[in-house]
N, CA, C and O atoms as CSV, one atom per row, in Angstrom:
chain,resi,resn,atom,element,x,y,z
A,1,MET,N,N,42.802,41.615,154.845
A,1,MET,CA,C,41.497,41.620,155.507
A,1,MET,C,C,40.597,42.675,154.877
A,1,MET,O,O,39.401,42.442,154.701
A,2,GLN,N,N,41.151,43.817,154.541
A,2,GLN,CA,C,40.287,44.844,153.921
A,2,GLN,C,C,39.700,44.358,152.594
A,2,GLN,O,O,38.520,44.570,152.314
A,3,ALA,N,N,40.529,43.710,151.787
A,3,ALA,CA,C,40.068,43.231,150.456
A,3,ALA,C,C,38.937,42.236,150.706
A,3,ALA,O,O,37.903,42.319,150.045
A,4,LEU,N,N,39.095,41.336,151.603
A,4,LEU,CA,C,38.034,40.345,151.909
A,4,LEU,C,C,36.807,41.016,152.423
A,4,LEU,O,O,35.694,40.677,152.020
A,5,TYR,N,N,36.979,41.953,153.298
A,5,TYR,CA,C,35.820,42.638,153.876
A,5,TYR,C,C,35.079,43.439,152.831
A,5,TYR,O,O,33.856,43.339,152.726
A,6,ARG,N,N,35.815,44.253,152.035
A,6,ARG,CA,C,35.152,45.089,151.026
A,6,ARG,C,C,34.398,44.267,150.020
A,6,ARG,O,O,33.287,44.633,149.637
A,7,ASP,N,N,34.966,43.166,149.580
A,7,ASP,CA,C,34.344,42.371,148.504
A,7,ASP,C,C,33.416,41.301,149.033
A,7,ASP,O,O,32.791,40.602,148.236
A,8,GLY,N,N,33.301,41.147,150.293
A,8,GLY,CA,C,32.445,40.120,150.866
A,8,GLY,C,C,32.950,38.708,150.672
A,8,GLY,O,O,32.207,37.739,150.821
A,9,GLY,N,N,34.250,38.602,150.331
A,9,GLY,CA,C,34.882,37.308,150.144
A,9,GLY,C,C,35.480,37.222,148.719
A,9,GLY,O,O,34.971,37.844,147.787
A,10,LEU,N,N,36.541,36.461,148.576
A,10,LEU,CA,C,37.237,36.268,147.347
A,10,LEU,C,C,37.748,34.868,147.229
A,10,LEU,O,O,37.981,34.183,148.226
A,11,SER,N,N,37.918,34.458,146.032
A,11,SER,CA,C,38.603,33.133,145.813
A,11,SER,C,C,40.057,33.317,146.156
A,11,SER,O,O,40.565,34.437,146.190
A,12,LEU,N,N,40.726,32.207,146.409
A,12,LEU,CA,C,42.163,32.288,146.720
A,12,LEU,C,C,42.919,32.926,145.609
A,12,LEU,O,O,43.821,33.728,145.848
A,13,LYS,N,N,42.566,32.582,144.365
A,13,LYS,CA,C,43.255,33.139,143.204
A,13,LYS,C,C,43.096,34.663,143.152
A,13,LYS,O,O,44.063,35.401,142.962
A,14,ASP,N,N,41.839,35.113,143.328
A,14,ASP,CA,C,41.551,36.568,143.325
A,14,ASP,C,C,42.242,37.300,144.468
A,14,ASP,O,O,42.797,38.386,144.299
A,15,LEU,N,N,42.186,36.653,145.662
A,15,LEU,CA,C,42.845,37.282,146.822
A,15,LEU,C,C,44.335,37.394,146.607
A,15,LEU,O,O,44.909,38.444,146.894
A,16,SER,N,N,44.988,36.356,146.112
A,16,SER,CA,C,46.427,36.371,145.921
A,16,SER,C,C,46.820,37.461,144.878
A,16,SER,O,O,47.842,38.129,145.029
A,17,GLN,N,N,45.984,37.623,143.821
A,17,GLN,CA,C,46.269,38.672,142.868
A,17,GLN,C,C,46.040,40.042,143.442
A,17,GLN,O,O,46.795,40.973,143.161
A,18,ARG,N,N,44.973,40.181,144.269
A,18,ARG,CA,C,44.687,41.459,144.851
A,18,ARG,C,C,45.779,41.986,145.776
A,18,ARG,O,O,46.060,43.184,145.793
A,19,VAL,N,N,46.395,41.084,146.548
A,19,VAL,CA,C,47.420,41.462,147.503
A,19,VAL,C,C,48.849,41.251,146.974
A,19,VAL,O,O,49.828,41.567,147.651
A,20,GLY,N,N,48.943,40.717,145.767
A,20,GLY,CA,C,50.279,40.611,145.148
A,20,GLY,C,C,51.140,39.510,145.770
A,20,GLY,O,O,52.359,39.654,145.856
A,21,LEU,N,N,50.510,38.407,146.206
A,21,LEU,CA,C,51.263,37.281,146.741
A,21,LEU,C,C,51.018,36.018,145.927
A,21,LEU,O,O,50.018,35.889,145.221
A,22,ALA,N,N,51.950,35.103,146.048
A,22,ALA,CA,C,51.721,33.759,145.401
A,22,ALA,C,C,50.543,33.085,146.094
A,22,ALA,O,O,50.279,33.308,147.276
A,23,GLN,N,N,49.861,32.276,145.344
A,23,GLN,CA,C,48.718,31.549,145.916
A,23,GLN,C,C,49.096,30.698,147.161
A,23,GLN,O,O,48.332,30.600,148.121
A,24,SER,N,N,50.257,30.112,147.104
A,24,SER,CA,C,50.652,29.291,148.224
A,24,SER,C,C,50.893,30.119,149.468
A,24,SER,O,O,50.584,29.693,150.581
A,25,THR,N,N,51.441,31.294,149.276
A,25,THR,CA,C,51.670,32.196,150.428
A,25,THR,C,C,50.310,32.739,150.961
A,25,THR,O,O,50.115,32.796,152.175
A,26,ALA,N,N,49.418,33.116,150.108
A,26,ALA,CA,C,48.114,33.567,150.509
A,26,ALA,C,C,47.370,32.449,151.191
A,26,ALA,O,O,46.690,32.688,152.189
A,27,SER,N,N,47.475,31.249,150.693
A,27,SER,CA,C,46.792,30.115,151.313
A,27,SER,C,C,47.307,29.878,152.740
A,27,SER,O,O,46.511,29.608,153.640
A,28,GLY,N,N,48.600,29.973,152.955
A,28,GLY,CA,C,49.141,29.787,154.298
A,28,GLY,C,C,48.675,30.861,155.253
A,28,GLY,O,O,48.427,30.582,156.426
A,29,ILE,N,N,48.550,32.097,154.766
A,29,ILE,CA,C,48.073,33.194,155.584
A,29,ILE,C,C,46.583,32.936,155.925
A,29,ILE,O,O,46.175,33.113,157.073
A,30,VAL,N,N,45.794,32.528,154.949
A,30,VAL,CA,C,44.386,32.236,155.209
A,30,VAL,C,C,44.251,31.129,156.217
A,30,VAL,O,O,43.413,31.210,157.115
A,31,ASP,N,N,45.073,30.073,156.089
A,31,ASP,CA,C,45.021,28.968,157.088
A,31,ASP,C,C,45.236,29.502,158.502
A,31,ASP,O,O,44.531,29.107,159.431
A,32,ARG,N,N,46.220,30.409,158.668
A,32,ARG,CA,C,46.462,30.946,159.985
A,32,ARG,C,C,45.363,31.798,160.471
A,32,ARG,O,O,45.027,31.770,161.655
A,33,LEU,N,N,44.753,32.605,159.545
A,33,LEU,CA,C,43.622,33.471,159.955
A,33,LEU,C,C,42.403,32.614,160.323
A,33,LEU,O,O,41.634,32.978,161.213
A,34,GLU,N,N,42.230,31.496,159.650
A,34,GLU,CA,C,41.114,30.567,159.980
A,34,GLU,C,C,41.349,30.025,161.406
A,34,GLU,O,O,40.427,30.017,162.222
A,35,LYS,N,N,42.581,29.572,161.706
A,35,LYS,CA,C,42.854,29.043,163.051
A,35,LYS,C,C,42.611,30.048,164.148
A,35,LYS,O,O,42.256,29.667,165.263
A,36,ARG,N,N,42.790,31.306,163.867
A,36,ARG,CA,C,42.511,32.361,164.827
A,36,ARG,C,C,41.088,32.853,164.813
A,36,ARG,O,O,40.747,33.752,165.581
A,37,GLY,N,N,40.255,32.305,163.982
A,37,GLY,CA,C,38.902,32.722,163.936
A,37,GLY,C,C,38.633,34.021,163.222
A,37,GLY,O,O,37.600,34.654,163.442
A,38,LEU,N,N,39.545,34.423,162.374
A,38,LEU,CA,C,39.377,35.729,161.741
A,38,LEU,C,C,38.928,35.627,160.278
A,38,LEU,O,O,38.511,36.619,159.679
A,39,ALA,N,N,39.018,34.429,159.716
A,39,ALA,CA,C,38.533,34.177,158.348
A,39,ALA,C,C,37.846,32.833,158.287
A,39,ALA,O,O,37.994,31.980,159.162
A,40,ARG,N,N,37.116,32.686,157.255
A,40,ARG,CA,C,36.409,31.381,157.047
A,40,ARG,C,C,36.317,31.073,155.520
A,40,ARG,O,O,36.255,31.965,154.673
A,41,ARG,N,N,36.312,29.780,155.245
A,41,ARG,CA,C,36.168,29.369,153.862
A,41,ARG,C,C,34.751,28.811,153.714
A,41,ARG,O,O,34.248,28.106,154.589
A,42,ARG,N,N,34.124,29.145,152.585
A,42,ARG,CA,C,32.828,28.571,152.234
A,42,ARG,C,C,32.878,28.104,150.791
A,42,ARG,O,O,33.714,28.555,150.009
A,43,PRO,N,N,32.014,27.237,150.461
A,43,PRO,CA,C,32.025,26.701,149.050
A,43,PRO,C,C,31.804,27.805,148.046
A,43,PRO,O,O,31.045,28.744,148.287
A,44,HIS,N,N,32.468,27.684,146.930
A,44,HIS,CA,C,32.263,28.648,145.838
A,44,HIS,C,C,30.893,28.345,145.198
A,44,HIS,O,O,30.556,27.180,144.989
A,45,PRO,N,N,30.101,29.394,144.885
A,45,PRO,CA,C,28.711,29.087,144.440
A,45,PRO,C,C,28.652,28.391,143.094
A,45,PRO,O,O,27.676,27.690,142.826
A,46,THR,N,N,29.667,28.553,142.218
A,46,THR,CA,C,29.588,27.990,140.847
A,46,THR,C,C,30.696,27.019,140.548
A,46,THR,O,O,30.624,26.313,139.542
A,47,ASP,N,N,31.748,26.944,141.395
A,47,ASP,CA,C,32.877,26.099,141.119
A,47,ASP,C,C,33.139,25.221,142.351
A,47,ASP,O,O,33.679,25.664,143.364
A,48,ARG,N,N,32.721,23.935,142.209
A,48,ARG,CA,C,32.817,23.042,143.411
A,48,ARG,C,C,34.279,22.811,143.834
A,48,ARG,O,O,34.530,22.401,144.967
A,49,ARG,N,N,35.214,23.063,142.965
A,49,ARG,CA,C,36.592,22.844,143.264
A,49,ARG,C,C,37.218,23.938,144.101
A,49,ARG,O,O,38.272,23.766,144.713
A,50,ALA,N,N,36.542,25.055,144.107
A,50,ALA,CA,C,37.107,26.276,144.744
A,50,ALA,C,C,36.292,26.649,145.990
A,50,ALA,O,O,35.203,26.124,146.225
A,51,SER,N,N,36.847,27.555,146.766
A,51,SER,CA,C,36.116,28.072,147.917
A,51,SER,C,C,36.258,29.583,147.909
A,51,SER,O,O,37.138,30.145,147.257
A,52,ILE,N,N,35.359,30.232,148.660
A,52,ILE,CA,C,35.433,31.641,148.875
A,52,ILE,C,C,35.933,31.921,150.269
A,52,ILE,O,O,35.460,31.336,151.244
A,53,ILE,N,N,36.876,32.804,150.355
A,53,ILE,CA,C,37.465,33.148,151.689
A,53,ILE,C,C,36.828,34.490,152.098
A,53,ILE,O,O,36.847,35.467,151.350
A,54,ALA,N,N,36.274,34.492,153.293
A,54,ALA,CA,C,35.638,35.693,153.811
A,54,ALA,C,C,36.074,35.919,155.244
A,54,ALA,O,O,36.553,35.007,155.917
A,55,VAL,N,N,35.903,37.140,155.694
A,55,VAL,CA,C,36.245,37.464,157.075
A,55,VAL,C,C,35.122,36.890,157.986
A,55,VAL,O,O,33.982,36.674,157.575
A,56,SER,N,N,35.538,36.663,159.242
A,56,SER,CA,C,34.597,36.109,160.232
A,56,SER,C,C,33.623,37.219,160.609
A,56,SER,O,O,33.795,38.382,160.244
A,57,ASN,N,N,32.568,36.806,161.371
A,57,ASN,CA,C,31.606,37.803,161.842
A,57,ASN,C,C,32.285,38.837,162.799
A,57,ASN,O,O,31.945,40.020,162.817
A,58,THR,N,N,33.243,38.326,163.574
A,58,THR,CA,C,33.940,39.246,164.502
A,58,THR,C,C,34.677,40.328,163.750
A,58,THR,O,O,34.661,41.491,164.155
A,59,VAL,N,N,35.338,39.953,162.634
A,59,VAL,CA,C,36.069,40.932,161.834
A,59,VAL,C,C,35.091,41.879,161.160
A,59,VAL,O,O,35.343,43.082,161.110
A,60,GLN,N,N,33.940,41.348,160.622
A,60,GLN,CA,C,32.960,42.177,160.015
A,60,GLN,C,C,32.465,43.241,160.992
A,60,GLN,O,O,32.340,44.412,160.633
A,61,GLU,N,N,32.191,42.835,162.205
A,61,GLU,CA,C,31.722,43.799,163.236
A,61,GLU,C,C,32.810,44.854,163.542
A,61,GLU,O,O,32.522,46.045,163.650
A,62,TYR,N,N,34.027,44.399,163.672
A,62,TYR,CA,C,35.167,45.324,163.921
A,62,TYR,C,C,35.288,46.320,162.761
A,62,TYR,O,O,35.372,47.527,162.990
A,63,MET,N,N,35.298,45.833,161.550
A,63,MET,CA,C,35.471,46.721,160.391
A,63,MET,C,C,34.281,47.698,160.269
A,63,MET,O,O,34.470,48.833,159.830
A,64,ARG,N,N,33.116,47.294,160.631
A,64,ARG,CA,C,31.920,48.128,160.541
A,64,ARG,C,C,31.875,49.118,161.680
A,64,ARG,O,O,31.554,50.282,161.440
A,65,ASP,N,N,32.174,48.733,162.891
A,65,ASP,CA,C,31.955,49.540,164.068
A,65,ASP,C,C,33.172,50.256,164.639
A,65,ASP,O,O,33.077,51.399,165.086
A,66,THR,N,N,34.272,49.601,164.623
A,66,THR,CA,C,35.520,50.173,165.272
A,66,THR,C,C,36.510,50.785,164.331
A,66,THR,O,O,37.008,51.883,164.582
A,67,TYR,N,N,36.813,50.096,163.240
A,67,TYR,CA,C,37.833,50.588,162.340
A,67,TYR,C,C,37.588,52.010,161.822
A,67,TYR,O,O,38.533,52.798,161.787
A,68,PRO,N,N,36.348,52.379,161.413
A,68,PRO,CA,C,36.145,53.744,160.900
A,68,PRO,C,C,36.538,54.781,161.936
A,68,PRO,O,O,37.060,55.828,161.556
A,69,VAL,N,N,36.318,54.551,163.219
A,69,VAL,CA,C,36.682,55.521,164.233
A,69,VAL,C,C,38.170,55.571,164.382
A,69,VAL,O,O,38.713,56.669,164.507
A,70,ILE,N,N,38.864,54.478,164.379
A,70,ILE,CA,C,40.283,54.446,164.497
A,70,ILE,C,C,40.963,55.161,163.250
A,70,ILE,O,O,41.926,55.917,163.375
A,71,ALA,N,N,40.384,54.857,162.075
A,71,ALA,CA,C,40.973,55.408,160.861
A,71,ALA,C,C,40.758,56.963,160.778
A,71,ALA,O,O,41.573,57.699,160.222
A,72,ALA,N,N,39.642,57.392,161.352
A,72,ALA,CA,C,39.315,58.849,161.317
A,72,ALA,C,C,40.081,59.636,162.331
A,72,ALA,O,O,40.280,60.836,162.138
A,73,ASN,N,N,40.535,59.010,163.435
A,73,ASN,CA,C,41.193,59.790,164.517
A,73,ASN,C,C,42.401,60.603,164.034
A,73,ASN,O,O,42.499,61.771,164.408
A,74,PRO,N,N,43.329,60.061,163.227
A,74,PRO,CA,C,44.419,60.889,162.764
A,74,PRO,C,C,43.981,62.084,161.942
A,74,PRO,O,O,44.578,63.158,162.014
A,75,VAL,N,N,42.918,61.883,161.151
A,75,VAL,CA,C,42.422,62.986,160.328
A,75,VAL,C,C,41.805,64.065,161.206
A,75,VAL,O,O,42.040,65.259,161.021
A,76,ALA,N,N,40.995,63.600,162.182
A,76,ALA,CA,C,40.348,64.548,163.085
A,76,ALA,C,C,41.393,65.341,163.889
A,76,ALA,O,O,41.261,66.553,164.059
A,77,ALA,N,N,42.420,64.652,164.374
A,77,ALA,CA,C,43.478,65.302,165.146
A,77,ALA,C,C,44.213,66.296,164.265
A,77,ALA,O,O,44.538,67.386,164.735
A,78,ALA,N,N,44.483,65.977,163.036
A,78,ALA,CA,C,45.141,66.945,162.095
A,78,ALA,C,C,44.270,68.132,161.839
A,78,ALA,O,O,44.756,69.262,161.783
A,79,LEU,N,N,42.997,67.903,161.681
A,79,LEU,CA,C,42.070,69.030,161.438
A,79,LEU,C,C,42.007,69.973,162.654
A,79,LEU,O,O,41.891,71.187,162.490
A,80,ARG,N,N,42.082,69.426,163.836
A,80,ARG,CA,C,42.059,70.257,165.021
A,80,ARG,C,C,43.293,71.105,165.108
A,80,ARG,O,O,43.234,72.226,165.613
A,81,ARG,N,N,44.428,70.598,164.624
A,81,ARG,CA,C,45.708,71.348,164.644
A,81,ARG,C,C,45.763,72.392,163.513
A,81,ARG,O,O,46.521,73.358,163.599
A,82,ALA,N,N,44.975,72.199,162.473
A,82,ALA,CA,C,45.042,73.137,161.314
A,82,ALA,C,C,44.547,74.524,161.697
A,82,ALA,O,O,43.663,74.696,162.536
A,83,LYS,N,N,45.165,75.511,161.037
A,83,LYS,CA,C,44.730,76.886,161.194
A,83,LYS,C,C,43.451,77.128,160.382
A,83,LYS,O,O,43.186,76.380,159.441
A,84,PRO,N,N,42.694,78.094,160.697
A,84,PRO,CA,C,41.424,78.322,160.019
A,84,PRO,C,C,41.603,78.389,158.440
A,84,PRO,O,O,40.785,77.856,157.692
A,85,ALA,N,N,42.648,79.032,158.005
A,85,ALA,CA,C,42.861,79.144,156.549
A,85,ALA,C,C,43.134,77.790,155.948
A,85,ALA,O,O,42.702,77.483,154.837
A,86,GLN,N,N,43.895,76.946,156.736
A,86,GLN,CA,C,44.167,75.592,156.254
A,86,GLN,C,C,42.904,74.746,156.162
A,86,GLN,O,O,42.695,73.996,155.208
A,87,ARG,N,N,42.038,74.900,157.226
A,87,ARG,CA,C,40.772,74.171,157.183
A,87,ARG,C,C,39.921,74.605,155.970
A,87,ARG,O,O,39.293,73.777,155.309
A,88,ALA,N,N,39.918,75.876,155.706
A,88,ALA,CA,C,39.121,76.350,154.540
A,88,ALA,C,C,39.649,75.744,153.262
A,88,ALA,O,O,38.869,75.338,152.400
A,89,ALA,N,N,40.964,75.676,153.124
A,89,ALA,CA,C,41.598,75.137,151.925
A,89,ALA,C,C,41.251,73.592,151.816
A,89,ALA,O,O,40.943,73.072,150.743
A,90,ILE,N,N,41.321,72.952,152.929
A,90,ILE,CA,C,40.970,71.490,152.932
A,90,ILE,C,C,39.529,71.304,152.522
A,90,ILE,O,O,39.216,70.454,151.689
A,91,LEU,N,N,38.627,72.117,153.122
A,91,LEU,CA,C,37.238,72.049,152.755
A,91,LEU,C,C,36.993,72.252,151.287
A,91,LEU,O,O,36.223,71.518,150.668
A,92,GLU,N,N,37.648,73.248,150.725
A,92,GLU,CA,C,37.471,73.486,149.322
A,92,GLU,C,C,38.020,72.336,148.489
A,92,GLU,O,O,37.431,71.982,147.467
A,93,GLY,N,N,39.108,71.762,148.894
A,93,GLY,CA,C,39.658,70.581,148.216
A,93,GLY,C,C,38.670,69.415,148.263
A,93,GLY,O,O,38.481,68.719,147.265
A,94,LEU,N,N,38.043,69.203,149.413
A,94,LEU,CA,C,37.059,68.107,149.507
A,94,LEU,C,C,35.866,68.396,148.654
A,94,LEU,O,O,35.314,67.471,148.056
A,95,ARG,N,N,35.431,69.640,148.562
A,95,ARG,CA,C,34.336,69.985,147.665
A,95,ARG,C,C,34.735,69.676,146.223
A,95,ARG,O,O,33.949,69.095,145.475
A,96,ALA,N,N,35.934,70.054,145.833
A,96,ALA,CA,C,36.379,69.772,144.463
A,96,ALA,C,C,36.437,68.276,144.192
A,96,ALA,O,O,36.053,67.818,143.115
A,97,LEU,N,N,36.920,67.512,145.175
A,97,LEU,CA,C,36.957,66.096,145.048
A,97,LEU,C,C,35.545,65.491,144.850
A,97,LEU,O,O,35.334,64.606,144.022
A,98,ARG,N,N,34.610,66.002,145.634
A,98,ARG,CA,C,33.224,65.543,145.532
A,98,ARG,C,C,32.661,65.873,144.121
A,98,ARG,O,O,31.946,65.055,143.544
A,99,ARG,N,N,32.968,67.015,143.589
A,99,ARG,CA,C,32.491,67.369,142.248
A,99,ARG,C,C,33.021,66.388,141.217
A,99,ARG,O,O,32.296,65.959,140.319
A,100,VAL,N,N,34.314,66.032,141.359
A,100,VAL,CA,C,34.984,65.137,140.401
A,100,VAL,C,C,34.357,63.734,140.542
A,100,VAL,O,O,34.068,63.085,139.537
A,101,VAL,N,N,34.152,63.275,141.759
A,101,VAL,CA,C,33.636,61.938,141.976
A,101,VAL,C,C,32.193,61.842,141.503
A,101,VAL,O,O,31.794,60.800,140.983
A,102,GLU,N,N,31.420,62.867,141.662
A,102,GLU,CA,C,30.038,62.847,141.244
A,102,GLU,C,C,29.811,63.197,139.781
A,102,GLU,O,O,28.687,63.047,139.301
A,103,ALA,N,N,30.825,63.657,139.045
A,103,ALA,CA,C,30.717,64.070,137.639
A,103,ALA,C,C,30.422,62.791,136.843
A,103,ALA,O,O,30.999,61.730,137.083
A,104,ARG,N,N,29.531,62.936,135.921
A,104,ARG,CA,C,29.181,61.802,135.037
A,104,ARG,C,C,30.183,61.774,133.949
A,104,ARG,O,O,30.576,62.817,133.426
A,105,PRO,N,N,30.629,60.530,133.576
A,105,PRO,CA,C,31.616,60.439,132.488
A,105,PRO,C,C,31.033,60.780,131.134
A,105,PRO,O,O,31.743,60.746,130.129
């Protein structure tokens, strides 16, 4: 679901490669997700034989509004338990990570 959400949809071939499953297995999973209203297939814009699999509007809303809060809670709880020196070290590590990410190649 995260791969579909992040990319705005994928072909079955791309999805199966991304998650490391056979296309037949991925297709069966997508069929079940469609039946539950969690995914949808739409025509591929350039290949009439293929389709693009995307998450439903309900999943998009969940991933946008709810998931970030749920994903952040364990981090926030860990930071609350951390001692001041640990928090300072974490903050410095995040600053270093930001410098690396923002560095131009």
